N, C-alpha and C positions, 0 to 999 in steps of 0.2 A: 732717143731710145723709142723705138716702135713698139707700141703697146698692142701684144698679140690678142688680148681679151676684147678689142675693139673690132674684131674681124670675124665674121660669120663664113667667109670665103677664103679657103686656105692658099689659094693661088694668088689672090689679091694681096695677101700678107706677104708671100714670097716675092712677088714682084717689088714691093715696096722695100723688103728686105734685101734684095739682090741690088737694086738701084742705090740703096745706102751703102751696101758693102763695096760697090764700084766706086764710090766716091771717097771712101776712107782707105780703100786697098788698091793701089794700082795692078796688082796682080790678079784681081778678081776678074774672071771671065766664065763663060758657060763651060768651056774645055777644062779650066781650072777646076771648077767646082764638081763637074761631073767625074773627073778623075778620083777626086777624094771621096766622092760618095759611091763610086763604082757604078755609075748610071751612064748609058749612052748618051753623049753631049747633044745630039739631034733631039732625042727623046726628052731631055731636060728642058730644051728651048721650048718643047710643045707643052710641058708642064706648066713651066713659069708663065706662058703666054696664055694658057688657059684651055688648049684644045685637047690635052691629055691629062690622065691623072696618075699621082704618084701611087707606086705600087706599095702595098701594106709592109711588105719586107723591108722597103727602104725609109719608112717613117722614123724609126728609132735613129737611125744614121744621121738622117737630115736634122732631126731635132737636137742631137748631140752637137753636130757641126755648128748650128746656129748658136748654140750656148744656152738652150732653154733648161731651165730647172726642172724637176720632177713634176711639179704642178702644172707648169707651162708645157711640158712634153705631154702630159695626158690630155691636155686641152688640145694641143695641135693633132694628136692622134684623133681624138673625136672631130675635130674640124674636118680632117681628111675624109673621116667616114660619113660624116654630114654630106660633103660634097659629092661623094660617090654613092648616096643613097638613092634609091629608086622605088617609086611607088608611094603613095600618100601615107600608109602606115609605117613604112620604114623611115620615111623623111620625118615624120611627126616624132618617131621614137629617138632617132638620132639628134634632133633638135632639142628634146628634152634632156638627154644625157649632156649634150654641149651646154645647156644652160645651168646646169648643176655645178659646172666648174668655172662659169663666167662672172665676174665681179660687175654685174650690171647695176646701173643706177647707185653707184656708190663712190665716194671721193675720199682722198686722204685728209686727215685734219691737220692743218698746220699749227704752228706753236701758239697763235693767237687763239685758235679755236680749241686749244685744251682746256679753256674756261668751260666748254660744254660738260666736261666730266668732273667738274668740281664737286657736284652734289648728284645723288643717284636720281633725285626727282626732276633734274632739268632734262634728260632724255625722255623720261615718263612723261612730263609735260607736253614735250614735243609730239609724242605718239599719241597722247590723248586729244591733242588739239587736231590731229589727223583723223582721229576716230569720231570726234563729236563736233558739234557746231558751237565753238566758243565764240562768245560776243563781247567778253570783256568783265564778266563776274569772277573776279579773282578769288574770292572766299569760295564760291561753288566750286571753281576749278581745282582749288587745292584740296578740298574736303573729298573729292572724287579719288585722290590717290589713297593707297594702302602701304603704309600708315599716312595719314592726312598731314598736310603742310598748312602754314599760315596763309592768309591772303597776301602778306607782304612778301613771302617766299615765291609765291605763285607769281605776282606781278613782276618781281626781279628776274624770274626765269623767263617770262614772256618777253621782256625787253632785251634780254641777253640774246634769245633766240631770233629776235628781229636783228639785232646789232650783227649777229653772225651770219644774216641772210638765209636763215634756215625755215623762216615763217614770215608771212605778211598778212595785212589786212585786206580781205578780198570783199566782194559785193555784198552788200547786206550787213556790213559790219562783221562778218564771219571770218576769223582767222583760218588761213590754209597753210600747209606746209609747201616748201619750194623743192626740196629734195626727198625722195623716197626711202633713202637708207644712208647711213654715214657711218665710216668705220675709221679705225686708226691704223688699219692694216696689220703689220707686224710691229708697231711701234709701242709695245707695251712696257717699256723700260721708264717712262717718265714717272716720278713720284705721284703726280696727279692721277694718272691712270690707274695705278696700283692702289690709291686711295679709294678711288670709284669702284675698283674690284671689291676691295675689302668692305664697302658700304653694301654692296649687292650681295655679297656672301653673308653678311649679317642679316639682310632682309630675308635670305633663303632660310636661315634658322628661325626667323620669326614666323615666315610662313609654315614651316614644318610644325611648329608649336600651337599656332594660333588658327590656321586655315584648315577646313575640312578636306579630307583626301580627294574627294570629286573635284575640288577647285585647284588642285596642284599636282604635279608630278614630280617626285623627288625619289630617285633610285640610286643605289651603290653598286660599285663591282670592284672586288678586290682580286687582283690576278698577278701571275708571276711571268715575265718574259727576260730575254736577255737585255741588259742595260743598253747594248748597241741598237735596239729596235725602238728606242724612245723616239727616234725622229720619224718613224713610220707611224707610230701612235699620234703624234703631234699631227702629221699630215692628214691623217683620217679625221681627226676632230677639226682641222680647217676646213676640210672637204664638206664635213656634216654641217658645220657652222654656215658656210657658203651656201649649201643647198637649202637650208633654214631660211636664210635671208632672202634668197630668190624666190622661194615659195610664198613667203610673207609679203613680198613685193607684188606677186602675182594675184593675191587674195583680193576680192571686191567687199566694199561696205564693211570694213573692219569696225567693231564696236567696242572692243577691250583692248587693254594693254598688258602685256605680259614680260617678265624677265626671264631670260634663260641662261643659266650658268653652267658651264661645263669645266669638271675639275680633273686634272689627272697629276698626281704628284707621287714622289717615293715615300713608302712607310718604313724603310729601312735603309741603313748605310752598307754599302758594299765597297 
């Protein structure tokens, strides 16, 4: 399966996709594809080879034929617009929009790595190591968290993170992270993951009750929409989460660790 999000050149992606399609389907050819997309075969050759650009009116049809989902189709559209951008300002703006949808610097968590989500403080310890110079004082490390944890819990967390390949001891005995971000993707069905979410929701309640307003942002919104539109809401939440993740990755010299929870759930049976 070709990973669309690894591309910043849509024509390079199309070349890889077309080559793969020809291997899996003997009927695939430029003429075959052009007929189904209502594009001149000669012009299609130029697009895939990189000398011409795909017209905006053909983007949706191409994405549908390739089999892209809604999010991938949005990324593909931005990919095309980025490829066609001219001028420093337009290129920069298109690249920014592209990165908001791109799953950069993240990897899916396999079954063994679900240990990462056993306790809320394990991901927090990892972020804290990225934000501070930790050299092995586990009591001090645990005391930095809110709420604090024991030195033993902090030590066990560090050992697990090292085992999972997420941190390592660097020069000067200072620990450092190996990945900038980690995500379960859409695999939120595991009991372990649900338990982690429950823990972070409890932390949010504690923050609401115990932290001053200037140190937190907790807001609510109650709204009414057609039940059929819940998928659109979920997609907007995913896009916002991805945008936040990419923005966090791009920031420099982080010195604090925050938890962000986004909740959307029904309040009535219909």
